[in-house]
C-alpha positions in Angstrom: 22.7 28.3 180.3 21.0 29.0 177.1 20.9 32.3 176.2 17.2 33.6 175.0 16.4 35.5 172.1 13.3 37.2 170.8 12.1 38.9 167.7 12.1 42.2 169.3 15.6 42.2 170.4 16.9 41.4 166.8 14.7 44.0 165.1 15.9 46.5 167.6 19.6 45.8 166.9 19.0 45.6 163.3 17.5 49.1 163.3 20.5 50.8 165.0 22.8 48.7 162.3 20.1 50.3 159.4 20.3 53.7 160.5 24.4 53.9 161.0 25.5 51.7 158.0 22.2 51.7 155.9 20.4 48.6 154.8 22.6 47.7 151.7 25.7 48.2 153.8 24.5 45.8 156.4 25.2 42.2 156.2 23.4 39.3 157.9 27.0 38.5 159.7 26.9 41.8 160.7 23.2 41.3 162.8 24.4 37.9 163.9 27.2 39.5 165.7 25.3 42.6 167.2 22.7 40.1 168.4 25.3 37.6 169.6 23.5 34.7 168.0 24.0 31.9 165.8 22.7 32.0 162.1 19.9 29.4 162.7 18.1 31.4 165.6 17.9 34.3 162.7 15.9 32.2 160.5 13.4 31.2 163.0 12.1 34.7 163.1 12.8 36.1 159.8 13.1 34.3 156.4 15.1 36.8 154.9 17.0 40.2 155.4 14.0 41.9 153.5 11.5 40.8 155.7 13.6 41.9 158.7 13.4 45.2 157.1 9.6 45.2 156.8 9.5 44.8 160.5 12.1 47.5 161.0 10.1 50.0 159.3 7.1 49.2 161.4 9.2 49.3 164.4 10.4 52.8 163.8 6.7 53.9 162.9 5.3 52.6 166.0 8.0 54.2 168.0 7.1 57.3 166.7 3.6 57.4 167.1 3.9 56.0 170.8 6.4 58.8 171.5 3.6 61.4 170.2 1.1 60.0 172.2 3.2 59.9 175.4 3.9 63.6 174.7 0.5 64.8 173.3 -1.5 63.4 175.7 -4.6 65.9 175.7 -6.0 68.8 173.1 -3.0 71.2 173.6 -1.0 72.7 170.7 1.4 73.6 172.9 2.3 69.6 173.6 2.1 69.1 169.8 4.7 71.9 169.6 6.7 70.1 172.4 6.7 66.7 170.4 8.5 68.3 167.7 11.1 69.9 170.2 11.8 66.4 171.8 12.2 65.0 168.4 14.8 67.4 166.9 16.3 67.8 170.8 17.3 64.0 170.1 19.0 64.6 166.7 20.9 67.5 168.1 22.1 65.7 171.2 23.3 62.9 168.6 25.5 65.6 167.2 23.4 65.6 164.1 24.3 62.4 162.9 22.1 59.9 161.6 19.1 61.5 160.5 15.6 60.4 160.1 15.4 56.6 160.3 12.6 56.5 157.9 13.9 59.0 156.0 17.1 57.4 155.7 15.4 54.2 154.3 13.1 56.0 151.8 16.4 57.7 150.4 18.1 54.7 150.4 15.4 52.2 149.0 12.4 53.8 147.5 13.6 53.5 143.8 15.3 50.3 144.1 12.6 48.2 145.7 8.8 49.0 145.1 7.7 46.7 147.8 9.8 48.6 150.5 8.7 51.9 149.0 5.2 50.6 149.5 5.7 49.8 152.9 6.9 53.3 153.8 4.1 55.0 152.1 2.0 52.9 154.6 4.0 54.1 157.4 3.9 57.6 156.7 0.2 57.5 156.0 -0.2 56.0 159.4 2.0 58.8 161.3 -0.4 61.3 159.1 -3.8 60.0 160.0 -2.4 60.4 164.0 -1.2 64.0 163.1 -4.6 64.9 161.0 -6.8 63.2 163.7 -5.3 65.5 166.5 -5.5 68.6 164.0 -9.1 67.6 163.3 -10.0 67.4 166.5 -8.1 70.8 167.6 -10.2 72.5 164.8 -13.5 71.5 165.9 -12.8 72.5 169.6 -11.5 76.0 168.5 -13.0 76.9 165.1 -12.8 80.5 165.7 -8.7 80.2 165.6 -8.4 77.1 163.4 -11.3 77.1 161.1 -9.0 77.7 158.0 -6.6 75.0 158.8 -7.4 72.0 156.5 -6.2 68.8 158.7 -5.1 66.5 156.0 -3.1 68.8 153.9 -1.6 70.1 157.6 -0.3 66.9 158.6 1.2 65.9 155.2 3.0 69.4 155.1 4.4 68.9 158.5 5.7 65.4 158.1 7.4 66.7 154.6 8.7 69.8 156.8 10.1 67.6 159.5 11.7 65.2 157.2 13.2 68.4 155.3 14.5 69.6 158.6 15.9 66.6 159.6 17.8 66.4 156.4 19.2 69.9 156.7 20.3 69.2 160.3 22.2 66.1 158.8 24.1 67.9 156.4 24.6 71.3 157.6 25.3 70.1 161.3 24.2 73.1 163.1 20.3 73.9 164.3 19.2 77.0 162.2 16.8 74.7 160.3 15.2 74.2 163.6 14.1 77.6 163.9 12.7 78.0 160.5 10.7 74.7 161.3 9.3 76.2 164.2 8.4 79.8 162.5 6.5 78.0 160.3 4.6 76.0 162.8 3.9 79.1 165.1 2.5 81.0 162.2 0.4 78.3 160.9 -1.2 77.5 164.6 -1.2 81.2 165.7 1.0 80.6 168.6 2.1 84.2 168.5 -1.1 85.3 170.0 -0.4 84.8 173.6 -4.0 83.0 173.8 -4.1 80.2 176.0 -6.6 77.1 174.9 -8.3 77.1 177.9 -9.1 80.9 177.8 -10.2 80.5 174.5 -12.5 77.7 175.6 -14.4 80.1 178.4 -14.3 82.9 175.9 -16.4 80.6 173.4 -18.8 79.8 176.4 -19.2 83.3 177.6 -20.0 84.6 173.8 -22.6 81.9 173.6 -24.1 82.7 176.9 -24.3 86.4 175.8 -26.3 85.4 172.7 -28.8 83.8 174.5 -29.2 86.3 177.4 -28.7 89.7 175.2 -31.4 91.6 173.4 -32.3 90.8 170.1 -32.9 93.5 167.6 -35.7 92.6 165.2 -36.7 94.8 162.4 -40.1 95.3 161.9 -41.6 95.9 158.2 -42.8 99.5 157.6 -46.2 98.0 157.1 -46.4 96.4 160.5 -45.1 99.5 161.9 -47.7 101.6 160.2 -50.5 99.5 161.5 -49.3 99.6 164.9 -48.8 103.5 164.6 -52.7 103.6 163.5 -53.8 101.7 166.6 -55.1 98.8 164.2 -52.6 96.2 165.7 -52.7 96.1 169.5 -48.9 96.6 170.6 -48.9 94.5 173.6 -49.9 91.8 171.3 -47.2 92.2 169.1 -44.7 92.5 171.7 -45.9 89.3 173.1 -45.8 87.5 169.4 -42.3 88.8 169.2 -41.4 87.3 172.8 -42.6 83.8 171.0 -41.1 84.3 167.8 -37.5 85.2 169.4 -37.7 82.4 171.9 -38.8 80.3 168.9 -35.7 81.7 167.3 -33.2 81.1 170.1 -34.4 77.5 170.5 -34.2 76.6 166.7 -30.6 78.4 166.8 -29.4 76.1 169.8 -31.5 73.2 168.2 -29.5 73.9 164.9 -26.2 74.3 166.5 -26.7 70.7 168.7 -27.2 69.1 165.5 -24.2 70.6 163.9 -22.1 69.8 167.1 -23.5 66.6 166.6 -22.5 65.9 163.1 -18.9 67.1 163.9 -18.6 64.6 166.5 -19.8 61.8 164.4 -17.1 63.3 161.6 -14.4 63.2 164.2 -15.6 59.6 165.6 -15.7 58.4 161.9 -12.1 59.8 161.4 -11.0 58.1 164.6 -12.3 54.6 163.4 -10.5 54.8 160.0 -9.5 51.3 159.3 -5.7 51.5 160.0 -5.6 47.7 159.6 -5.3 48.3 156.2 -1.9 49.6 156.8 -0.8 47.9 159.8 -2.0 44.6 162.0 -2.6 46.3 165.6 -0.6 42.9 167.0 2.8 44.8 165.5 3.1 47.0 168.2 6.6 46.6 170.1 7.5 47.5 173.8 9.7 50.5 173.6 10.9 53.1 176.0 8.1 55.9 176.2 10.5 58.3 177.4 12.8 58.4 174.2 12.0 59.4 170.7 13.0 55.9 169.5 15.4 53.4 170.5 17.8 53.8 167.9 18.3 57.2 169.3 19.4 55.3 173.1 22.9 55.5 173.6 23.8 56.5 170.2 27.5 57.3 170.4 28.2 53.7 171.8 26.4 52.3 169.2 28.3 54.0 166.8 31.5 53.1 168.4 30.8 49.5 168.4 30.0 49.5 164.7 33.2 51.4 164.0 35.2 48.8 166.2 33.5 46.1 164.0 34.6 47.5 160.8 
C-alpha cells in the first residue's frame, strides 16, 4: 500500500525540527527521515528548504492566532489574561526547553536573510493586528477604564514583552519572569480593581439613565433673574422655555452621543477590515489542534528524544 503524504504534514514535522535543532542545523535529509518519505516527494510540495521555512513561519503564526481565538472568544480582559497563562504553561510543562518558535527563527536568521526577516515582520504584524483589534474594541466598550490605552502601541509592547519573557524562561529555566509579565499586564489593564466587565457595563448604562432622568441645573444670567423678579417676564413662561431648552439639550446630547458611537463603531469596523491580505493569503491557514498552543509543543519530550536518537 502506497503511503500518502501531504504538505501540512511536512510543515508540521519540519516545524518541530527547526524548533529543536534550528533552521541551519536541520538538513533536508533530517526532514526526509522525520517524514519517512522519499526525496522526490518533498520536491512535489516545495522547491527548496527556504520555501519550506516560509511556510513554517506562517504555520507558527496561524497556530498562535487560532490559539488566541479559541481562548479569547468574547470581550473579556480575563480571557486575554488566560491566553497568556496557557501560552506560558506550555513552555513550563516543556521544562523551559525550546523557547519561542518565531523568536528562535528571528534570532537565528533575521541578520542573515533579509527575505526571511521580512516574512517574520509580516508574522508579528499579523499577531499585533489581532491583539490590537481586541484592545481597540475593549477600549471603546469600556472607555472609562481603558481610554488612556493606545491599542497599537499596547499590542506591540505585549508582543515584545511576551517574546522577552519566553527568552528569560529559556535561559533562566525557572518561572519568575512569568510573574513579572503579569505584574505589568495587571497594572496596564487595571485588573487589581476587582471590577467585572459586566458590572462596568451595567454601571455605564445606569449613569446614562441618571443623566437623562436627573434634574438639570441651569445658570440663569442675572439680567434675566432681575427681569423675572421685577415682574417684567412671566415666570411660568420662563419655566416652560427652560423645559423646552432642557429637553432640546438632552435630545441634542443623545444625538451627539449616537453620532460619536456610530463613528467609533465605523472605526472598529474599519480596523477589522484591514487588508491582512497584504501580509498573508487567507488560503494559507492550516488545520491545527485548537486545544494546544501550537503543534510543535505537542508531545515535545518524545520529539526531543527522537531527534537525539537520530544524531
